[in-house]
Each structure stands twice: as C-alpha cells, then as structure tokens.
N, C-alpha and C positions, 0 to 999 in steps of 0.2 A: 751367465745367459742373459739375454738382452730383456729390459723390461717391457712386458706386454701390457697395453693399456685395454682394458675390458670395459664393456657398456656395464653400467649398474643394474642389476637385475630387480624385478619388481619383488617385493616380499610375497612369499608363497603362503598359501592357506592351505590348511588341512583339508582332507577329503570330506570329513565330517561337516568342516565349517561350509564348504561348497555345497553340500546336500541341504544345508539349511536355508540356501537362498531359493525361495518358493514363489517370490512375485517381485515386481518392479521395485516397490519400496525396500525390500531386501538387498535387491541388487544396488541400490542408491546407498544404502548402509554399508555394503560392503565395498564398493568404490571410495566411500568415505568423501570428506570435505577437503579440498586441495586446491592446487592452483588451476584447475578447470573451472571449479565452482566460483574462485576468485573472479574470474573474467566478467561473470554475471553480477556479483555483488559490487565490483568496483564501478562498472557501468551504470549501475543503478544509484550508486553514492553520488557520482558526479552530477547525474540529473536531478537527484533530490536536492543538492547543493544549490543549483542554479534555479530550479523551481521555486524553492522557499524565496529568494531574493526577488525573481519575477512575479510572483504572486503578491508581495508585500509592495512592489514599487510604486503603486498609487500613493502610498502613504508620503512618500517624499516627492515624488514627480508628478502627480496630477495637478493640474490647476484648480481653483475653487470653482466648482460647479453647482448647480442646482440639484443634481444627481450623480450616483456613481453606480456602475453596473459592470459585472464580470461576465464575460460570454460563457455560455454553457459549454461542457466537454463534449466530445464525441462519443456516441454511444454505437460505433460501428461493430458489426458482427464479423469478427475476424477468425472465427473459429475454423472457417474453411481455409484460409489461406496461410496459417501457422503464425508464431509469435514473431519470428526474426523478420519476416517480411513486413510486418507492421511496424516493428522498430526501425528498420531501415526506411521506409517510407514517410514516417512522422519525425523521426529524431533528426536525420540529416538535414531536412529544410528548417527544422526548429532551430538549429545551431546558427544557420544563415540568417534566418529572420531576427535572432537576439542580437546578432552583431549589426546587421543593416538597420535596425531601428535607432541606432545611436547616431546615424548620418541623414535621417529623414528631416525635410524642411518645414513640415506643418503638423498641427496636432493632428487634423483629420487622417493624415498618413500613419500617423502613430496608432490612432485608434482601430484602423484598417488592419495594421500588421498585428495589433493585441488579439483582433477578432480571429485572424489566422492562427496565432499561436494557441488560443484557447480551442480551436477546432482540432489541432495537431497533437496537443498534450493529452496523453494517456498513460495508464498504469500498466502497460504491457511489460515493460522491463521488470517490473516488481513481481509479476505472476511469472515469468520466465525463471527469473532467479529463485522463487519459492518451488518450482516444479522440478527444479535440478537438485534441490536441497535433500539431504536425507531426513527420515521423519524425526529422528531424535534430536536434530538440532534445528528444526524448522521454526520454533517459537522464537529461540535465540537469535537466529539469523534475520528473521523476519522483522525483529523490534530493532535490532542494531542497525539495519540498514535505513531505519530512519533518523539516526544520528547526525548524517549531512545536513538534514534539513534544519535541525536545531543549530548547528554550525552556521549555516548560511543566513538563519535569523540573526545570529549575534554579529557576524561579519557585516551584514547590511546595515544594523544600527551603527557600527562603527564607522563605515564606509560613507554613510548618509551624513554623518557628522563632519568627516574630513572632506569630502569632494561635494562641493554644492552645485556644480555644473551637472544638469541631468545627463547629457551626452556622455561625459566621461564617467559618470557614475554607472550608467548601464553598459558602458562598455567594459568596465571593470568587473561588474558581476556576470557577464555573459561569457568571457574568455574560458573559464574552466570548463564550460559546456562541451568546447571542441575536443577534449580528451576523450570523450565517449565514442568518437569515431574509431579510434584504435581499437576498442573492445568490441564495438560492433563487427569489425572485421574478423577478430579472433573468435568470437564465441560462436556456438552451434545452435541450430534449431532445437526446442525442447524436445526430448526423446520421449517423454510422456504423451506430448500432442501427436507426435508420429506414430506411435503405437496406437493410440485411441483412434486416429484416422487410418488404420490399417498399413502404414508404411514402415513394415517390419525391418526390411532391409537397411533403410536409412537409420532407422533407430539403431539397429546393432552396429553401424560403423561410428555413430555418434558416441554409443556406450564403450566401444572399444577405444576411441580416442580419449574419453574421458578417464578411462583405467590407465592409459599409457602416461598421459599428462600427470595423473595422481600417483604413478607408480604403484599400481595394484595389479594383481594377477587376477584375470577372470576365470570362471568355471570353463569347463569343456565346452566346445562349440555346439553340442547337442543339448548340453544342460542350459546354455545360454538361450537357444533357440526356443525351448520349452518354456523358460521364464518369460521370455518376451510374447510368447504365443498366448500366455494367459491374460496379458493386458491388451492384445491386439483385439479389434472389432468387437468392442464390449457393447456397442448400440444396437439395438433391436431394428430391424426393417432396413438395415444397411446394406447397400449392394456394392459388391466389389470393393469393400473396405472404405468407401467414400462417405463423408460426412454426410447427415441427414440435411437436406436443405429446407428449412422452414419458412414459411412466408409470414408475412406481417399478421395475418389472421390467426395464427396458432403458433407463436413463437415458443421454442423449446423452454425457454427459461420459465414459461408459466404453463407448462402441460399437465401438471399434477398439482393437486391441492398443497401438497407439502412443499414443493419447490415455490409454489406462488407464496405461500404464507412466510417461507424463509426469505424470498427476495424482498417482499413488502416491508418485513420488519427490519431488514439490513438496509434498505433504501431510507426508511425513516430515521433508523439510529445514525446514519451518515448526513442526513440534513440536520439533525440536531448536534452532531460532533462538530461539524464544519461551522455551524451558526454559533456555536459557543467558541470553539477554537478561533476562528477569524476575528469574532466580536472582541475576544480578548486581545488579539494581535493588534488590531486597529484601534483599540479602546483608550489609547493614551490620554485622550482628553477627558474621558470618564474616570479613570481610575488613577491618573497621574498628572504631573505638571510639565513633565520633560519627555518628549517623545522619543528621544535618541536613547537616554537611559531606560526607559520603559521597554524599548524594543531590544535591547541587549540583556536585559534582566528576563524578558519572557523567553528569548532563545535558551538562557541560561537555566531556566526552569525545565526545558524540554529535555534537557540531557539526563537527569535523574528520572524523570517521568518516562524516558525510554529505556535507559538501562536497568532500572529497578523493575520494570515490567518483564524483562526477560526470565529472571530466576523466579518471580512470583508466578508466572503463568506455567512454568515448568512444574511447580510444586501444587499449585491449587487449580490449575486448569485455566480455562479461557472465560467461562461464563461469570463465576463468582467475582474475579478482579475487576471485570468490566462493571458489574452491578456496583460494587463498592466504590469504584473510581467515579462513577457517575454521580453517585450519591453524595459523596465527599465533595465534589465539585460544585454540585448544586447547593449544597448546604452552605459552602465558603461564599459563593456569589450572592445568594440570598441575604447572608449575614452582613455584606456591604450596606444593604438598605438602611439598616438601624444604626450604622456607626456615626457618631457626632461629625460634621464637616472638619472641626479642628483636629482630628485624629486621621490625618490623611496617610500617615505611615501605616496605620492599622488596615485602611481600605486597600492600600498598595500591598500589603502582605497577604491579604485574603484573595485578593485578585492573582497573585503569584501562585498561592497554593491552588486556585482553581485552575491556573494555567499548568502547573505540574500535572494535576489529575487527570485534566481533559486530554493532555499530551499522551499519557500513557494510555488513557482510553481509545485515543486515536489508534495508535500502533497495535494494541491487542485486537480493536475491531477490525483492522486490516488483515491481520493473521487468521482471526476467525472466520472472517469473510472468504479468504482463500481456501480454508478448510471446509467450509461448510458447502460452497457450491462445486458441483462436479465438474470434472475436466472438459467435458463435451459442451458445455455452457458458460464455463468461467469467465472468458471474455466478454460474453453477452452481460452475465451478471455484473462484472465489473463495469462495464459501460452504463448499467442502470443506476449502479450505486454512485457512480462519478456525477452523472447528471444531477443526481438527488444530492450529493455534495456540493455541485456548483450552485445549486439552488439556496444552499445555506450560506455559501459564500456570498451569493448576490445580496441576500436579505441583510447579512450583519452590517455593512457600512451604513445602510440607511438607520438602522437602530442606534448606533454609536454617534452618527453624524447628525441626523435630522430629529428623531424622536427624542433623543437625549437633551436637546436644546428646550424643548416644551416640558418633558417630563424626565428629570434627571435619574429617578429611580427606576424608571421602565427597563433600561438594559439589563440591570441586575435581576430584576423580576424574571424578564423572558428568559434569560439564560439560565438562572437557577431552577425555574418551574420545568423548562425542557429537558434539562439535564435529569431531574428526578422522574420524568415520565419516562425516560430512556431505561430506568431500571425494570420497570414494569413490562415493558417490551421484551427486553433481553430474557426475563424468567421464563419465557415460552419456549426458547431454542434450546436444543440438546448440547451436552457438552462434546467437544472434539479432540480432547486431549488423549495422545497415544492412538488415536483413530488414524488408518490410512487415509490418503485422500479420496474422496469419491470418484470414480471414473465417469459414471452415468447417473442421470436422474433416478434411476431405480436403485442406485446404490444409497443415494442419499435418503430415499424412503425407507429403505432397510435400517439405516442407522438411526432415523427418527424413530421408527417403532420399537426398535431394541432399546433404545434409551428410555422411551416412556414406558416400554414393558416393565424394565428393570426398576423405573422409579415407582411404578404402581406396586409392584411385588414388594419393595421396601416399605411402601406405607401399610401395606396389608401386614406384613410382618410385625 
C-alpha cells in the first residue's frame, strides 16, 4: 500500500477537562504557551533589547551640556482602538527613526528625533504579551521578557568601548529593532481586549488560530461561545459592546477611590524605581571610575535580578518580594555613604547589589501593575505610570551629574531613602498571585475588599 501522509492532529482533551473551562483564563490555560504566544514574547524581546541601548545612549553619545533631560512618554488612551493598532502606529515609525538618526547632520535634529522617539515609545507590546499569557505562567513570562533589557545594557557597554563613532554606534544598536516588523505582521489583536469591548466574533477567530498554532483542541463551538460570552461586555453602561468614552474631566482610571489609590501608589513607586534604576545606570562617576566596565557589570546584575525574581514571586507572591527588594536596595545604597573613599571596591559591590535588587523590583512591579489594573483601563494606567517613570528618568541624571559634584553623598542618600519609602507604600496594596486579571474597575474593587477582609479576619483570629 502506498504511504499516506496525514496531518498531525492536535492532542485531544477529555470531556471532563473541557467542562472545566469556565472563563477566559481557563481557556488560555487550555490553549497553553506555545508558538502563538512566542510571537508576542519575541516581539517584546527585540523591543526591550533596543530600548535599553537607546535609553542609555546619552551616556556615551551626548555632548557635555549644562543640563540633561529625557522627554516624557506618551499617555495615550488607546483602550478604544486596541493593542495591535497602537503597536503598529508607534513601533513601525520607531524603527525608521532609530536608523535615520545615524545620518542626521546636526545635534538639534538629533534632539528633535529623540523627542519623537520618546513620544512613540510605550509598553503596549508588553501588555499585549501579558494578556495572551496563561495565568500560571504570567509571572515567569512577565519577568523573563525583561532579560533582553539586561542583555542590551551589557552589549551597549561593550559596543561603546569598541565603536567610538556615535553614528556607527547608534546604527549598530538600532538594526535589531527591525526584526520586530516580522512579528507585528504575524501576531493577532489581544483576544481579551476584543472580548471586553464586545467583539466576540473576532475574539473567537483569534482563539481558534491560537489553538491551531499551539496544536490544541478547543471545546465544542457552543461551549466556547459560552466561555467567551462570560468575558464579553463586562463594563456597565456600555452600549452595543463599545468601550465607554470617558472625557478628561472624569477618566475611568480615577473613577473609584480604590482605583485612584492603586494608580497613585503605582505611579509613585514607578517614579522611585526609575529614579534609582536610572541613577545606578548612569552613576558610573559616582560609584565607579570606568564607565564601560560599570555599564557591563550593571547589565550583568540585571540578569539574576530578573531570573531569580520569577521563582520567588511564584512562591511568595508579588507584594512581599517587592517590599524586600526595595528594602535591601535602600540599605545597600545608603551604606555607600559611610564607606571610606579608599575602599572603592566595596562601594562598587554595594552599588551592584543595589542594581540587582532594584532590577528585580522593577520587573516585579511591571507584573504587579499589569495584574492590578483592569483590562478596560490597563493601557490608560500604563500611560500614567510610564509618564511617572519618565519623571524619575529625567531627575536621575541631574542627581548623578550635577548634585553629586557639590554633594558627593547626596545621590546615595536620595536613592536609598526613596527605596525605603516605597516599602511603606506597597504595604497598602493587595496581593494578586493566583488571581485572574481584573476585567473592570468593579473587579478590582471586589479584589481589594476581599483581600482586606481576609486580612482583617486573620488579624481577629
């Protein structure tokens, strides 16, 4: 008999297993993490690799000026238009700007391009990758996607030493961003966002494509539609499945006391985190004598900071590891104030320990923020915290370059005290480990009340 080729069949799931799929998070767990999810993860990785080098480019490229400033990030409310649309409209021109900046004739034009790049840079890709990730792998995947940033930091330190012409240096660090175009073409819109905005049919097609690429068999059509319907149109007062349009006078991200409290605390923690993280990145003159070795070592410290955070937050949650990380970071940085000047190796060691812990805190905070803020306002919330993070990034160079000249001890004190202050703010927030992503502001209110009620009951017992 002739050999017959048959298409590989997706693995079958028992009827009992199909019945256990009750909501969208259960559906993502059933689909699993495979090649479909890898499209989002790889796109985010290439973006983070280049963003690390571009955000640190002023260390080697910027001329000596009386001041240094980074443009604030955009806080565009893109919840109405979807994740992929925003990724296309921002990341495609970003690649062009990165490459074109190598050929600009004047420094004024470079500054103009940097301002445009700052306006276009956003974390939509990261949120998109998190929204398609199954709940039991969300923390690990969310943190490991930060590893390309650490790699980019180390590579930039080495390239900065080898390539002394700023045009060729910028060109070399920008080319990898072009690979992201391939992944943008291949991946889909966030099915979670499609469901929340009432686009059930489009979400069904995305889920079916995901199951086909990951070679997983979906439940029956009727059961699948029932699961998707549970996530569809969760927002009150929405008409015809459309997103509520909120004006500037009453943004949804500040609509209830709980969401306001969460947003303000997260924004403050982002200011502190980026202030310390960026300050340690550009603080080679404060904590070391060789900017190239310091940059490479700083990136090297980020790798254990990211990788060790993943199993830690899986076991102990998000809140406690965050508090411990900020405490250790603050203690290490403050300790450098009392170290004698002839013990420079100890100052560098403590600075690197601070970089390790604040790197872990940064990635845990990103995961924590994505899990705290509801789907309907997640990008609005991300815009708020990114603007806050940009404030910390703007302040840090002034502290390490200007204030350190007059008061050499001041950077260590500011970075240490603010890190310790973050511990008290984070103690107010609820734990999110094992919880489904909140879809609406009302879901967050329920999570907050449930967590605090359980805490109160434990105290009474």
